[in-house]
N, C-alpha and C positions, 0 to 999 in steps of 0.2 A: 962250089959246094952249097947246097940248098938247105935252109933251116929246117929243122924237124918240129913236131908238135911241141916238144919240151922247150925249144928255144923260143917259140912264139909265146908260150905260157909264161916264161920268165920275162919276156919283153912286156907282156900285158901287165904282170905284176909290178914291174918297175915303174911303168906309166902310172898305175894306180898309186903307188908309193909317192910319186912325185905330183899326185893330184891333177893329172893330165888324162882325164876321162875320155875325151874326144879321141886322143891318140891311141889309147888303149882299145877303144872300140874299132878304130881303124885297122889296128894291127890284127884284131880278131877276124874282121872281114877279109883282110889279106891272106890270113892263114887258111880260110875256107876257100877262098878263090885259088890258092895254090894246090887245092885238092886234098888237103888235110882234114882229118876228122878230129873235131874237139873231144878231149878225153875228160874224165872226172876231174882231173886236176885243172884244166883250163876252165871249164865251167864253174867249178868251185871258186876259183879266183875271181871270175867275173861275178857271180852272184854275191859273194861276201863284200866285195868292193863296191859294187853298184848299190847294195843296201847301205852300206856306210856312207856313200856319197849322196844318198837320198835321191838317186836316179830311178824313180819308180816305173817309169815307162820302158826304159831300157831293161831294167830288171825283169819286168813281165815278159818282154820279148825274148830274153835269154832262157827264162823259165819255160816258155812255150817251146823254144827250140829244142829242149831237152828230149822231147818225144821223138825227135828226129834221130837222136844218137843213143838213146837207151831203150830197152825193152820195157823197163819198168821205171818211167821218169818219176813217178810220185815217190817211189821208194827212195830214189837217189835224192830228190828234193827234201824229204824227210831226214834222210841221214845228214845232209848239209846243215839243215836247221838245228838238229840235235847237237852236232859237233861245233858248230859256230852260231850259238843263240844271238839274237839281236840284243845290243846293249841298250839299256834303259837310260834315258836322258835324265839328269837330275837338274832341277832349276833352283838355283841359290838365290834367296831373297836378301 
């Protein structure tokens, strides 16, 4: 039995929750190598967690890849930004 896109998305999310960014990205690459196309769920998980982890270079790579999977990548990215706004850091002195 081969894993489907949802299984990969869940694994990617689990790696991010465990703060294992490298393994999350490796799993994403394995998913693509298996011939599966990332869905909105997978890309949303990647975008919001790479933002949270401060992985700007990887984040930009994923955002750029959205044009391969969506007819209107800008619209998708705007929806993600509205649904999951960046949290502002508060510095306590």
